[in-house]
C-alpha positions, -999 to +999 in steps of 0.1 A: -103-201+494-130-189+517-163-169+517-168-135+528-187-149+558-161-173+564-129-152+562-149-127+589-154-157+616-115-169+608-105-132+618-125-126+649-115-155+660-080-149+657-082-116+669-097-126+705-073-113+732-063-139+761-089-119+786-117-127+764-106-160+759-104-165+797-138-151+799-151-177+771-135-212+789-154-198+820-189-194+799-176-230+790-167-244+822-205-235+833-222-250+805-206-285+810-209-285+845-247-290+839-260-323+843-278-326+809-255-300+788-273-289+756-274-271+729-259-239+744-228-260+752-226-273+717-228-241+705-202-228+729-173-257+720-177-249+683-168-212+691-137-224+712-129-250+684-130-223+657-107-203+682-078-226+688-082-239+658-080-209+634-043-196+643-007-213+644-004-203+677-008-227+707-041-208+728-040-206+768-068-229+782-077-225+819-065-260+835-103-262+848-116-262+813-091-286+798-097-306+830-137-307+824-132-313+781-114-348+793-141-354+822-169-349+788-147-369+762-149-400+787-182-398+803-206-423+789-239-406+792-224-375+773-233-366+739-219-381+710-220-343+695-200-329+726-172-362+727-167-352+689-160-315+698-140-320+730-119-346+711-114-321+683-106-294+712-080-314+729-067-325+698-058-291+683-041-285+721-019-312+715+007-320+732-002-306+766+011-314+797-021-318+816-032-346+801-051-368+819-072-395+800-082-425+814-097-457+801-118-468+825-152-457+817-143-456+780-178-483+768-185-480+733-154-484+703-164-451+694-155-431+724-124-456+726-116-440+690-119-405+698-096-412+732-076-427+712-069-399+682-062-374+713-038-395+725-022-403+694-016-366+687+007-363+723+035-375+701+048-403+722+062-388+749+047-413+776+043-443+750+009-429+742+007-452+709+022-484+731-010-475+754-037-473+731-023-505+708-028-523+740-060-509+747-075-516+712-063-554+711-080-561+746-110-544+734-110-569+698-103-600+720-131-598+740-155-602+710-182-577+718-218-583+714-242-572+687-247-530+691-218-504+687-192-527+667-153-530+663-157-501+630-143-473+648-116-494+660-102-503+628-087-468+621-069-472+655-052-500+651-038-487+614-026-458+629-006-480+660+005-498+634+018-473+610+035-448+641+047-480+665+048-517+645+071-527+674+049-523+702+028-552+685+029-588+700+033-621+677-002-634+691-016-599+685-007-598+649-022-632+641-054-620+664-057-592+635-048-609+603-077-637+615-100-609+621-097-594+589-098-630+569-131-629+585-141-594+575-128-597+542-138-629+529-171-637+552-190-605+550-227-606+546-243-611+512-276-595+524-283-557+525-284-542+560-320-535+576-327-500+576-336-485+608-372-469+611-390-453+639-424-477+632-457-465+626-486-477+609-470-480+575-438-501+588-445-537+583-418-565+588-426-574+546-412-540+539-380-542+561-368-576+545-336-570+532-323-580+498-292-592+483-265-569+475-260-563+436-229-554+416-219-514+403-242-526+370-270-534+390-270-572+387-277-596+418-238-600+434-234-642+429-198-640+451-183-627+480-193-590+494-163-565+488-159-527+488-179-522+453-208-542+462-240-519+462-270-517+483-290-492+502-278-503+535-249-524+551-246-543+577-217-540+606-198-569+595-198-554+555-186-519+572-156-540+583-150-552+553-144-520+535-125-509+567-103-540+566-097-535+525-086-500+534-059-512+558-053-544+538-017-535+519-004-517+553-011-545+575+002-568+547+037-547+548+033-547+582+030-582+591+054-595+562+076-627+566+113-628+565+112-650+542+093-679+526+102-700+553+100-682+582+082-693+613+051-686+622+032-685+657+003-709+642+010-746+635+026-752+605+021-792+605+004-805+577-011-840+570+016-863+552+005-898+539-034-892+549-059-917+532-083-886+535-103-875+505-082-845+486-106-822+497-107-836+534-070-826+534-073-795+519-097-784+545-074-794+571-044-779+553-061-742+550-073-745+588-042-753+595-022-725+573-007-697+599-030-667+600-006-644+578-005-668+554-046-672+551-048-636+553-025-634+522-050-662+506-077-642+512-065-610+502-052-626+466-091-640+462-106-609+472-083-585+446-092-608+419-126-603+428-124-569+426-101-567+386-137-589+376-161-558+391-140-537+376-152-546+340-186-540+351-200-508+339-213-488+367-248-469+368-233-441+387-206-421+382-199-422+418-194-459+414-173-456+385-147-433+403-144-458+431-139-486+410-108-464+392-094-463+428-101-496+442-085-510+410-055-492+413-053-504+453-062-539+442-031-539+420-007-526+448-024-548+468-012-579+447+020-566+438+028-569+476+015-601+478+038-613+448+068-599+468+062-617+498+048-650+483+063-656+449+039-686+444+014-661+438+033-645+406+023-669+380-014-667+387-015-629+390+004-624+357-025-634+337-046-614+354-025-583+346-018-588+314-055-594+305-060-561+326-033-541+308-047-546+275-082-538+285-067-505+300-049-496+270-081-489+254-100-473+280-082-436+287-102-429+317-087-457+338-052-451+327-045-444+365-042-479+372-013-485+342+007-469+371+007-497+396+005-522+365+039-512+352+054-510+386+038-544+389+061-557+357+090-534+370+093-553+399+086-587+389+093-590+350+125-603+354+115-636+379+086-642+359+106-639+327+082-612+311+098-584+296+081-545+305+094-527+280+061-527+261+041-520+288+067-490+294+069-476+260+030-476+259+031-455+294+055-430+286+040-427+247+005-424+250-007-413+292+014-377+292+005-368+260-030-373+258-041-368+297-011-345+308-039-321+317-052-345+348-034-329+375-040-360+399-026-380+370+002-359+369+012-358+401+010-396+408+026-404+371+057-382+382+060-399+416+053-434+402+090-426+376+107-411+410+096-441+437+106-466+403+136-458+396+157-486+409+134-507+392+140-495+356+173-510+350+181-513+315+148-498+308+161-465+323+165-452+284+130-452+281+123-431+306+156-407+293+142-408+261+104-394+270+114-364+287+096-345+262+065-362+271+070-357+305+080-319+305+042-317+290+029-329+326+054-301+342+046-274+317+006-280+324+010-284+360+042-268+373+039-252+406+029-288+424+052-303+401+081-285+401+099-298+433+089-334+420+111-327+385+142-311+404+148-345+419+140-364+386+164-345+364+194-357+373+183-394+364+169-375+331+195-362+317+228-375+302+250-367+280+231-381+251+202-353+257+214-327+277+214-299+246+181-313+239+166-308+272+181-270+279+164-264+247+134-275+261+133-260+291+139-226+279+110-235+252+088-247+284+065-217+287+061-217+248+053-254+253+027-245+279+011-221+254+012-249+228-005-272+247-033-248+256-040-243+222-041-279+215-070-285+241-089-255+223-086-269+186-092-303+203-128-315+187-136-335+219-151-306+233-169-323+266-140-335+272-118-305+275-102-290+306-109-256+316-083-234+302-076-196+308-108-180+300-091-145+298-081-153+265-115-168+247-105-168+215-066-164+209-060-146+172-030-175+168-057-205+169-064-197+129-030-189+125-015-221+142-033-245+112-008-230+089+018-258+076+047-236+082+036-235+119+026-275+117+060-284+116+070-266+147+044-274+169+049-313+163+089-308+172+077-293+202+048-316+213+069-346+204+066-377+226+104-387+225+138-371+227+146-365+188+183-359+188+178-325+167+169-289+176+151-261+156+143-226+159+114-220+173+113-182+165+084-181+145+061-202+168+075-179+193+057-150+177+027-170+168+018-176+203+027-143+214-009-135+221-005-162+252+020-150+268-005-135+295-023-170+305-018-178+341-010-209+332+023-195+312+032-172+336+030-199+364+057-223+339+079-191+331+084-184+373+096-221+374+120-223+352+150-207+368+146-230+394+145-259+370+174-247+351+197-246+382+186-284+392+199-292+351+231-274+354+239-290+391+231-324+374+249-319+343+283-310+359+284-339+376+294-358+343+299-330+316+331-337+295+347-302+273+326-311+246+294-312+261+305-282+282+308-264+248+277-273+235+260-259+262+275-230+266+268-224+228+233-226+233+236-203+263+249-179+239+226-185+210+197-184+231+201-153+248+175-138+222+156-162+214+130-167+243+095-169+247+086-130+257+065-137+290+070-103+312+100-109+331+110-141+318+138-131+300+157-115+328+152-143+350+166-164+327+194-143+318+205-141+357+203-181+360+221-181+323+249-158+331+255-177+368+255-212+353+277-198+322+306-187+347+301-224+364+310-239+334+340-218+325+353-227+361+349-264+352+362-265+321+383-229+316+398-241+283+363-237+264+371-199+266+402-205+239+381-231+226+347-208+219+368-177+213+351-169+180+320-173+194+327-152+225+338-126+201+311-128+183+291-122+211+310-092+224+307-077+187+271-084+184+257-066+219+239-035+201+222-027+234+233-038+269+199-037+281+180-068+292+216-085+284+237-066+311+240-101+331+249-121+301+273-097+293+292-093+326+294-130+327+313-131+297+332-104+298+343-119+336+351-156+318+373-137+293+391-117+318+394-146+343+400-175+320+420-161+288+455-167+301+483-188+293+482-200+331+449-217+319+453-228+284+487-229+268+473-228+235+459-187+242+477-164+221+489-127+224+467-123+193+437-136+209+440-115+239+443-083+217+416-090+198+393-095+228+403-065+243+396-043+213+363-057+209+356-053+249+373-019+245+350-008+217+320-023+234+327+000+271+334+033+248+296+026+228+281+022+261+296+050+280+296+074+253+259+071+244+234+093+261+205+073+273+171+069+264+136+057+265+148+031+237+185+027+254+183+030+292+218+036+307+243+007+314+248-006+347+279+003+366+285-032+377+290-038+335+310-006+332+335-021+361+336-058+348+347-041+312+373-019+328+388-050+349+388-070+318+402-048+299+430-043+326+435-080+329+440-087+292+466-055+291+485-070+324+488-100+304+501-085+268+521-055+281+520-032+248+482-025+259+487-011+291+494+026+274+460+021+257+441+010+289+456+036+310+445+062+288+409+050+286+408+047+321+423+080+328+394+097+307+368+072+328+380+088+359+380+119+343+342+115+332+333+106+365+351+130+381+334+157+363+315+181+383+289+185+357+260+157+365+271+125+343+249+120+315+248+082+323+249+076+356+237+090+389+261+109+417+269+075+438+274+054+406+298+078+388+319+076+423+319+034+422+333+042+384+359+065+394+374+044+427+373+014+403+394+037+376+419+046+402+423+011+416+430-005+384+451+023+368+476+018+406+479-018+396+490-005+361+520+016+375+539-020+384+525-042+350+546-073+370+525-066+403+492-060+384+498-096+365+505-111+400+474-095+418+449-098+386+464-134+368+473-151+402+491-187+399+468-219+403+481-224+435+467-195+451+437-214+462+453-236+480+452-233+518+489-228+525+493-199+501+470-178+524+482-191+555+523-185+550+529-147+562+556-146+536+535-152+505+499-145+517+483-122+492+468-096+511+502-090+527+515-085+492+484-062+481+489-037+513+530-040+506+521-027+465+499-001+479+522+015+506+549+014+475+527+032+446+514+058+473+550+069+486+567+065+452+540+074+428+566+100+412+591+079+406+571+049+392+567+050+352+534+059+335 
């Protein structure tokens, strides 16, 4: 992020000890005490600012130094550069108990803004925000003469309005509204005069200002706006720009409580007057309250910006400014229509024409978002259907501009912010999740948290299965988007991709018709309701698994899966839960082979499988065939231990008559035989490079599950007892185990012994291993006569004392 030199300076600043800092502060004090501090003082203050800002910990400065920094900041004779540095250091030290800034000697608005920035950084412990706001309004009321203008004051007022809007009085609100009207509508249309130092070649004729121009170079024929251009600007033109920057926030603050809310201004209008229409209109305009006049001028200003946005800018910077101002103008129009519905019909025609124009201009697609928000907010009131606008927005923009990080972030934020407004159009958002996932796949690190919040609104019973497949294939989607950009004919418009793969071998192969259908399905714009096996596509895109963007996306998938299942669990019924479990079993071996991706996903899927089983325990009986096939098809436990352990635990926990009356002895026996064969295989096979050893956790789960099943079908007890005895003997063997180390073998031996002890009393084993549902009730653990820990301790003592008399 920083150059080597900058990193070195930061490191030095962080390493300075308190003693060294104290000596340096003494040097700063001596330099600032001079009658005319020079370059040495500037250099010392720059170094001091670096020291206090290089670490997140507050550095201690001497009180003498702090007092002198405040004195220098408030001194009217102090150079501006020193004032800026003093203010920056004091802000870094905020909040500070020793702060004692005074307004008494502050004269210029620029110095006032610096003092205000320090006070506002204190956190309003002593009502600094109110103090700053009141002083700023006193300066605004004083109407300072020509010279340092109010340009530096507006950011202060905007900040005060944001932090403490309740501190402003009605007359102050009206005053600022009047000033904003003047700055927005009546700024000069002549360029400012260049500041020259005089000389032989400086003539009055050369310094005559010309008119401001439009972004396309034409002479402006209407009032000045932020999109007007020129060589130099006057003070009122700068105030015009700043007024527009704070306009929307001020409108929200000063907005009426209702259309008929009283205002401080005079609302009387001439009735029955014999004056001319023009005179009456002029009088009514003058008598309108300042807030209403501000809304009128703001509407005119925004319409002017929309008109200016149609001009072709000569400079790229002006083109970017056009796009930003167009977005802000639409947002201001939306605010105006919320506050005063009389603007609505005048705005509709303007924005409809603007939408038609923007649909054919991908470079300005960002402005489509506030337009869509406008129609979502006001479409019902204006009897306008916003469906067509939303369809275009969700179909075209993510598909074509997913690689724009700014647009992707704003698009997802638009979706989140507009959720209460979608209404019956919410289905458009839900059906468009494949397109939204393109934004996520390409920009996964910054958008993951946004999608975690958005997923509960995107998923429902009709799209849950398809969305789960899409989330599991998200890294593959990233690779496909990268491939799509590499094949794009518009090379000059393509964003940068991972240069480590200059020419992947899959570029030419992807043109094969066999893969085109799979790519089209993966890159679809809307939910199709169908699922396709993408294993061939995974193999085709295997060379791209090392791309940094693909790896980043793969790291985000586990978090997204947890958010998905958390949302689905709120509405999933038994049928949907069964479908989701089938997907988990099916996709265990069908994932895009990004390094470490499969293991991370398996950990999440295994935990969610258990959560789904706890939600609907009957799915173990419903999916008995599929679960048996899964257990029987596990040829190698390696990389599948998490899923295998989860399935085995679910079978042992929920394959019981107490959870589902349909459970039969035959089902229990089939699962027992399948798990017994699997456990025998993993414990008798010698580990190798191709077949690593089975984790002891999996062996423990399999032994426990077999014991649980045997306790429910007592004919199986001799078989599992014999097997557990062999496991204990194998673990206790003095020869080193070919499968596990000494510690793992000890854990397996302990578990086998515990299970054998339980099986000596079948009724107790069933009581412990298959407790009834009432065990989860608090009473069961509070009652001393029925407490499960008490029962276990009693059984343990009986087994230990009477082991010779018990069967087995």
